[in-house]
N, C-alpha and C positions, 0 to 999 in steps of 0.2 A: 214485965220487961220493958220498963218505962225508960230505963237509962240504956239499953240495947245499943242503939246507933242515934246518935243526934244528927239532923238533917244535914248540917254542914259537913258532918266528919262522913256519913253515908256517901253524900253527892260524889265527893271526890274518888271513892270507889267505885261507886256505880259505874262513872264513864270511864276509868279506866282497867276497869275488870282484875281489879287487883283482889279481890275477895274470892279466892280461889284454892281449894286444898286438893293437892296431888295424890291423896289417900284415897280419895273417892273415885271409883272406876265409872266412867260411863261408857265404855266398851259392852258391858257384859248386859244383854237386856234380862235374862233370867227365867224364871219359872212361875207357873205352870207354861208349859208350851204346847200348843194344840195345832197341827195340821191337817186338815180332811181331804187335800188333794183335789177339792172340788173346785173346778174352774180351769183357767187357762195359765194361772199363775201360783206360784207358792212364796211365802215369806221369803225374806234377803238372807236369812240364815239356813233355810234347807238347800243343801247341795246335793245334786245328783249327777251322775255320770256313767257310762257303759253304755248299755243298751236301754237304760231306764228312761221313760218318756211319759208326760201324763196323757191319760188318755180316759174317757167316760168316766170323770170323777173319782179315779185311782191312781196310785201311782205304779206303773206296769214295770216291774224289774226284767223280767222276760218274757218273751213271747213264746207258743207252743213250736219252737224250732230248735234245733240242736246247735249245740257250741254257743251258747249266749251267755252275758253277764251283766249284771247291773248294780249300781248301790246308789245310797241316797245316806245322807249323817246331816245331824242338826250341830252347825257351827256354833254352839252356844257351851263353852263349858261350866259347868255347875261343880260346887263344892261337894268333894266327897264324904263331908263330916257326916250328913244327914241321910245318907243313902239316896235311891231313886226308885222310882217305880213308873211303871209305864204300861198302856194298853194300846193295841193296835187289832183291827181287823185285817186278817189276811184270806188272800184266795187262791188255791193251787187247783187248777183243773184245765181240761180240755188238752191234754197231750198224752204221752206214752209212759211218762210215771218217773222224771228226774228232772233237776237233781234235788233242789231242796231250797230254803231259806235261813238265814242266820240273823238274830239280831244281838249286836254286840256294843260292847264298852271299850272306850281307849284314852289313851292320857290325852287329857285336855290342853297339854303343852305343845303336842305335836303340830308343827306348823304345817309340812306336807302330807296332806292325807294321802294313802297309798292303801288299796284294800289288799286282802291278801290273796291267795291261790284261789281260782275258782275249780268249776267241776266238784269232784268228791268233796274238797275243803271248803267249797260254800262262800269265798270271798274271804273268810276269816284267818285259815290255820297256811302253814305252808305247804305247796303241794311240788315236790320234786325240786326242782331248780326255781321255782317262783318262791320269793320271801311271802312270809304271812304279813298280816295287816299290820301296820306301823304303830305301834305304841300299843299294842294290843293289851286288855285288861280282863276281858271276859265274854266269850261268846257263847251262844246257845242255838244251836243247829235244829231246824227242823225238817228232818232229813227223810224226802220221800224215797230214795233210791237204796240207801243204806252204806254209803261207804265215809259218811263223816264220822261213824261210830267205829271205823276200825284205822288200821295203822299202814294201810297201803299209803303209796304217793308220798312216801318218807313223813308222813304224821306220826307224831308220838302215843302210843297206847289206843286202847279200844276196851269196846265191850270184853269182860272176864270171861276165859273160857272158850274164846272164837274172836281173839284180837285181829284176825285178819280176813274175818269173813263178813257177809253182808248182811246188815242190820237194817231192813228197811222200816217204815214208818216208826222212825225212833226220835226222839227228843235228846239232846247230847249237849253236855256242857263242857267247855274247852277252855283251860287256863290261859293265864298271860303268855305273851310271847313276843320276840323281837326278831324280823329278819328269818335266819334258817334255826332260831333256836327257841325252845318252848313250845306252846299251844299245847299243851299236853291234854289226853283225856281225862276227867274227873268223875263225871256220872253221866251214865244215860237212862232212859226208860223207852221200852217199845211199846208204844201206845195200841197197839194192833194185835197184841200177843198177852199171853197171861205168864204165869211164873213168877219169879223172884226178880225178873227184870222187866216185867210185864205189868198188865192191869188187871184188876178183876174183869171177868168177862162181861159184867153188866157196864162197864166203864170204857170199854174197848170202843175205837174208832180209826179209822183210816186219816191220815193226815191231808191227803187229796179229797177234794169234795166230788170228782167225778173222772173219767178219761176222755179220749177223743169225742168232740162232738158236744160236750157237756158246756155248760154256760155258768158265768160266775154266779154266785150266790150270795145275795147282800139282805136278805130277810131273816132274821134270829127262827122264825118259826118254820122255816124250810129247810130240808135234808140238803146236807153240805155246807150250811153256815160254820166257820171258825173264826173264834176273836180269842186274842192271847192276853193276859195279863201277867206282867212281870215284876215283881217286888225284891228289892235288894235292900233289907235294913240293917243297919250295922249290929254288930254281933256283940252284946253287952260282956260276954265271957272270952272274948276271944278276939284277935285281929281279923281283918276283912268283916265279911256280910253273913248274913243267913239267907240264903234264895229261895224264895217260892214262885214258882210258875202254877198256873192255872190256866184253863182253857173253856169257853163256853162253845160247845159243838152241838149240833144237831144232827142225829141218826134218824129219827124218827119225827115226821110232820107234826107240827104244833108241840115238840116236847124240848125245847133247849134243855141243857144241863151243864153244869159246871163241875168239870173234872180237874182233881189236883194231879197234877204231875210230879211235881217237888215241893215238899212242906219245909219250909225254913232248913234246906239242905245247907249245911256250913261250905263256906266259900271263903278258904284261910290264907288270901293273900291282901298283903299291905297295898292299898289303892293309892295312886296318885294324889296328890292334893286338890286336882280337878279333872273331871272325865268329861267325855262327850260321848253321845249316843249315836249308832246308826244301824242299815238295814242292808244287807247283801241276799243275792239269789243269782243261780247258774243252773245251765243246763249243759247236757254231753250228749253222748250218744242216744240217749232219750230224753224227753223234754216235758213241759209243763207252762201254762202261764203262772209266773208269781208276782202277785199284786197285793199292795196294802193301802189302805186308808184309815181315816180317823185315828191319827197318831197323838196320844196324849202322853207328855212326860211331866212327873211332878216330883217333888220332893217326899220321900218314904216316910222319915220319922215326922211327921207336919205336928203331931204332939209335941215334939222336943222343941220347935219353934216358938220363938215368941214374937208377939207383934212391935212393930219399930213404934217410937213416942216421939210425937214434935212436942213444939211449945209455942204459947201464944206472943206475936213478934207484933211490938209496938214503937212507935214514933220514928217510922221511916218515911223519909221524903220522897216525893216524886215533883216532876216538873210537867206543866202542862202542854199539850201541844206536842209531845216528841216521845219516842219510844223511849223508856227507863228500862234500864238491864240490869237484873239483880242475879246473884249467887249467893243466896242466905244460908244454905243449907250445908255448911260446912262444919259448923258449931251448934247449931240450932236443932239438932236432931240427935236421937239416940238409936242406934242400929245394933240391938243386943245379939244378934244371932251370929255365931262363929262366921268368919268368911264372907259375912254379908256386906253389900253394897247398896248405893241408892239406885233403884231402877226409875222412877219418876216421880212427879208430883201431880198432884188432880185438884182444880179448883171447884167450889161450891159456893152459890149464893148464901145459904143459910147452913146451921148445922143440921136442920131437919133435912136437908137434902142428901147428906152423907148418910146414905142407908146400907145395910148389910148386903152384900152381894149374896145371889141364890145359891142354889145348890149345885149348880153347873161349873165343873172345876174350870172349864176353858174360859168362863165370864169371870173368875178371881183373877185379883192382881193383875191385869192384862192392860191395865194403863189407858183406857176408853178415851179413844179422841175427842168424844163427845165433853169429855172432864178435862182437858187437856187446853181448850178456849172458854173463857169464861166473859161474855158480853153482857156490859152492865150500864146503864147511863152514864155513871162516872169515868167510864173507860173500858179497855179491853185488856184482860191477863190472857196470857200464851204462855205455857209450858214448854221447856225446851224438849225434843223428841226422846232424849235420853239424859239420866243426872237430873241436878234439882235447881238449874238455872230457870228463869222465866224473866218475860217484859210484861211492863205494863204502860199502857198508851192512855193518859187519862185525858178526858176531856175539858178545855179550858172554860167550860160554864161552872166547874165546880171548883175553881182556884179558892184557896185557903179553907176547902172541906175535908175532910177524914173520911177514905173510902176503907172499909171494912170487909173482908171476902175471908173464907174457911178454905183449909187445905188439908190433904192427906198425904203422907208419903208411903210408897210401896218397895218394898227392898225385892232382891233378886230371886227371892223364894217365893214370891207373891204375897207377903205379909203385908199386912196395910195399918197405918195409925188410925185411932178413932176419930181424928179431927181437932184443928186447932185455927186460931183466928191470925191473920195479919191485918195490921192497920196503917194506911198510907195515907201521908198528907199531900194534899194537891197545890202545889206552889206555883206561880205564875213565871213562866220562861220568858226568856230576855226576848228581844228583836233578833233577826237574823244578823250573822257576823260574815263577811266576806276578808280575804285575803287578797290586798292589792299591791302591784309592782308595775311599774315602766315597762318590766321585760316579759310580762306574761302575755304568752298567745292565749287568747279567751276560746280560741275554738277549741284547744287541746287542754286547757288547764296546765299550763306547760311553761316554765323557765328553762330555756338553754343558756349554758352558762360552760364558759373553760373552766377546766379540772382547776382549784385554787383561787378561782375568782370568787366573789362574794357579792350579795345581793341583798337589798333591804326588803323586808316583807312588812307591809301594814296591814292591823286588823280593823276593819272599817265596818261599822255598824249603826243601826236607827237609834240607839240611845247611850248614855253615860254607863257603860260597864265597870264593876268594881276591880276587876281581876281578870287574868288573862293566863292561859296555858298552852304551851306551844308544844306540837308533838313532830318526831321525826319518825315516821312509819307508827310503830304505837309505843315508842318511848318517849316519855316525858322529857324534855329537854331542861336543863338544869337551870334554874334562875332567868325565866322566861315568863316573867310576870307581868311584862309592858305590851302594850299594843303594838310594837315596832320592836323587829328583832332583825340581826344581822346574821345570815346563814350562807354556808359554804359547802357543805357535803349533798352529795347527792342524795335522793331519796322522795319521799310522800311526806309533804307537810301540812299539817293542818292547825287550829287554832280552836279553843274554847275560849269562850267568853262568858262571866258571870255576872249574873245582876246582882242587886243587893239581897236577894234570899238566896243566895248560892245556887241557884238554876243556871246551868250553862246552856250556851247552845254552840252549836259545832259549825265550822266552816266546811266549804268543800274541800277537795283534796288538792293541794296544788304539787306538781312533780316537778322538782328540779333535776334536771338530765345534764349530765357531762357528754355529749354526744360523742361518738366514735369519730375518727378523722375520715373524710373521705379517702378513697384510694385512689390514687394519682399512677399512671403507666405512661412510657415515653420509649419510643423507639430508641435503642443506643447501639451503635453512636449516633447521632443526627450527620448527616452528610449533605453539602453545598458541591454540586457540581458544576457551576456556574462560575468564571473566572470574574471576579468583582461583584458578584450578585450575593447580597446577605441571605441568610434562612429565617423562616419563620417559625419559630419553635412551636408555635400554637397548632402548625399543620402535624406535627410529630406526637403531639399528645392523644393518648387514647380517650375518647369518647369528652373532648373539652367541651365545656359547660361553664361558659362565663357569667349565664343568668344566674346559677344557683352558688357559683366557687369562685373564689379570688386565687390566682396564680403568683406566685412570686420566684424569680430565677435569680440565682446569685451566681457572679464570675467567681473565678478563682482570684481574683483581684479586688473582691469586694464590692463589685458593683451591682445594685438591685434593681432588675426590670420587673413591672409588675403588669400584668394581664397583657394589654396590647402593646405595650413597650417591648414584649418580645418577638413582636414582629420583624426584626431588623437586627439579627445577631451576625457580624461579621468580623468575628474573631475565632479561629480553633482554638480548643483549649476543653479544660474540665469544668462543667458548670452543675448546680444544685439547685432542683425543683422541689419546692414546697406547695402544699394546697391548704385552703380552708372554707368553712363554709361562711357565706356572706355574711351572716347574723353574729358572727363570733370573731375575736381577735386572735386566737390562737391558731399556729401555723402548725403543721405535721411536720414529722421530723423529714429532711430532706432525703432525696434520693440523687445521687449522682449519676453523670453520663457525660458524653463526652462529645464536642463539636468538631468534625473534620471538614475543612472547606479546601475545594482545591485549589494547587497554586501554580498549576502547569495545566493548559489546555491539551485536553486529549484528542486527536485527529486521527483518522483512520483510513485507509484506501488498502485495494488489493490488486495485484496481476497475476497471471495463470499462462502454462504452456502445457503442450504435451511434452510429459516429463522428459527432460534431457534433450528435446529436439529445437525448443524455440519456435514451435508451431503452434500456430491458435487462432487461424483464420485461413477461408478458402484461398487467399492469396498466397498461403505459404504450404497450399496443399490438403487444405481441410482437416476438420477435426471428426474422428471417426468415434461410432458411438461406444466401442472398448478402448479406447485409447484411454491410457491412464495420465489425467489432467493433475498437475501438479499447481496449487493454489499459495500465493506468496501474500503475506500481511506486510503491508507499507504503513506502519502507525509509527505515532510519535505521539510524545506527552506521558511517559511512563505506563503502557501499557504491560499489565501481567497475566492476562487472562484474554482467552480467545474462544468465540463461539463461531461457527460455521454453519449457515442453512444452504443447502446445494439446491433447495427448490426443488427437489424430488422426493421429500420425506426425508432423507437422511442429513446427518449432521455428525460437525467434527469438533473436538477441543484443542487439537493439535495447532501450533501456530503454524506450521507450512504442510497441510494435510494433502494427500493423493487422492483423488476422486474418481470412479469411473461410473460416467451416466447410464450406459448400455441401451440407449435409445436416443432417436433423433428426438429434436426439438430445442427451443429457446429458454432456457431457466435462470431464473431471477435468483441470483447468489448473493447471500448478505453477509457479512462479517460483523459482529459486535466484538468490541474489546472491552476489557476492564480494567481500570487501574487500581492501585494497592488500597483505596478507601470504598470502593466500589462503584465509584462511576462509570458510564459507559458511553461507547460513541459507535455509530452503526453506518457501513457503507455499504452499497447494492449495486450490482451490475448484473447486466445480463449475458450469459454464455451461451453460444449458439453451437450446436452439434447438427450439422449440416449434413453429414454422410456415415451411409453404415457400412457401404463396401468399396471395395476398389480392386479392378481385373487388368493384368497388362498379359499382351500375348507377345511371346518373340518373335522375329520374323526368320529364324532360323535356327540350326542347332547341329553340333557336329558330334555324331555319336561314336567315331573312332578317336577323340580326344580325350583329355581326363576332366575336362571340365564341360560344360554345357552339353553333354552327351543323352539328355532328353527332352523330349518337347512336352512342355506342359503349360498352364498358364500360371502366372502368378497373381496371386489375389490376397485380398484381405477384406474381412468381414464374410465370408462364404460360409454358409453352414452345409449345402449339398451341391455336387458337380457331376455332371455326365458328359464326358470326353468321348467324341469319336475321329477317328482319322481316315480320309479319303485318298485313292491316287487319283491322277488326274484323269482315269476314265470312270471315276465315280464308285470305283470298288471300296467296300469298307474294309480295311486293313488292320483298325485297332480301335478297340473301345474298353472304356472303364466308368465305374460310377463311385469307385474310391476316392472321397476328398481328398484322403491322405495320399494318393499314388503319385509315384515318381514321375509318372507320364510314360509315352512311348519311346523305346530306346531305338528306333529306325530300324528294326528288325521285322519280319513275318516269317513264322515256322523257324525262328531262329538263323535265317539269312538276311543279311544287311541287304536293305534296299538300295536301289541304284540313286544316285544324287539327282536333285531337282526339285520341282514345286510339288507340293503335297496340300490336300484341303483338312482345313479342322472344321468340326461345328461341336460347340460348347452349349450346356444350359446348366445354368446356376442359380442357386436361390440364397439371397442374403439371410444372414442371421435375423433379420426383423421382417424377413418374410416375402422380399422383394423376388419375383422371378426373372431372369436375363437370358436371353438367348442370342449366341454371335457366331459368326463364321468367317472362314478367311482364308488367306493362304501362307504358306512358309516355305522355305527351302531346307532340305536335308544336305548339308555340304558334307563332301568325302574327301 
């Protein structure tokens, strides 16, 4: 491979990451896959939900409570070409005997996993109105209670001869399905019974290791231990697979035995291109703990797989003192297995270090972390987490020397190559390079620029570089081989400077930013209410900030006002306001607003009277608490709105309102008037309410006349009255407590009293609570 990649040619691709083959997937981790559920976490591809939880070194799918359900699946698609085999320990114990557990396969292309119906459907098949497992291909139920093998709850098919009956302690296979279709019964075995559908007596066993009060059995030598071995090998004579299910069970202490449940049972269904594996369990009206651990998933037809092959790679350049990135394994490897992909590379110091993996399947092809980083005196190799990429950080002490390491490649089936070498020449790296510009903000490594403007960037370093390459983001800028470049597009810029040995040095990233324009808000319209006084537009700008921004005001006549020049605007009209950052030259789009300056002074005053009387003071007879007082606005200057505050909590927006105060006192009444542009003026005056009542007593009355024929006081503001009339000898001849009474009509027992003097005594109470007692004489005139 002397001519594989020359140093200069490789360096270009090394730093631009252009050596990449999209046909190589790095998303799939591959097999073998081992999950023991021991500890507080699982591998990232192990997904569980429902009632499933990690506990005591197992994955508990259900506890021994009714109506529980849990599931787990391995989110790694594997090729269906070579089949699959899996083993797991399962523990069913401690309950009243239901329902059971399934191991299932489903289409690896399914993106939204949904388990099937639980209860008797064990998270795989349809259950009445609950759909079955999404993209289901195969479900193997370990059915303690006995419903997975019947056609109740809308399941399709069941044990022959008793399709609707209960079949406890049964292992049942159901076929493919989607939603509410499929999941039909394929074959079943009753493991604790004899007969055609059961097992010989010596092989029989219950699926559960014990009832209520029992514990998990983890030792294969103890009674109750259960381990399952599944194998789906491609059927060479037909479509689909040959299914084998075996179980290691212990029903006699110290005597674990392997029981064959199904032996190469045909499963004649075309498999999707890729499959995923999972497990589910449920309880219903009865219950059990259902737990699993030590799950191993691997390829079934391992003999049909071939080890991938690498090649020796020579004449690769690396640059000292910096991390060199490589992705050499797009064309330099051979992945012979169908649907295979590169899982990882592993590094070794010598071929002797590449030793055969041991017998433990979980240690085979698992891309060991200790082999993914190799530390040598000449530098450090680090393999990517997935795929065939790696980095090499060579030591400057080995410039012009060649470093040789050895590698293996492992595919998604867990097959590894025998080992090949990589030779890398360590070359001298150039001195650091930096980007300079007078506009760079060094604190942020940023240049702020108006959109469409340009700036010159200069590459500056400690030596004479032979070539430069400028990048916008990760894209190489065409024809950018000089130390200086003119740029205008926003984005992240960096430069590679090359020395005479074609080693590059990379600058820090400088970001060219076209900032969004700052927002600006202003009151609209701007009102000036003082005659001859200009307005300061700055007072009307929301959060005016002249330290960080510049402001520009444009009049309709084209006059420009900047910042403090906006303080004396003395003409009404339409204006336009723009804003910009102080460090930039570009202005935001203008916002339009109006300035309205008052042209006539707004004056205000008011007067008042008892409505329609002209009375407004004690000199006129006094203002009573229940008098309707009319207020008159006396304003000039174009008032179009009025707001009265009567000082007692009441207001009005009428121009000439009527108001009743209802109590004595001096009230500060204010009137605010508004003109058409929103200016206002205020006038205040005190209004005295001095009287709450008035009482007048007639000096005589004429009961025989058509008028003045009753005696009673005339009053205002009186809420209660007691009136008594006495003759000159002091005898009571009339009495009333009715405040609305017409008074005395001059009669006693319907006989008119003689003319002359009479005496009245009156007790009254005013509407605001004053008590008044008065007496006096009056004449009855005949």
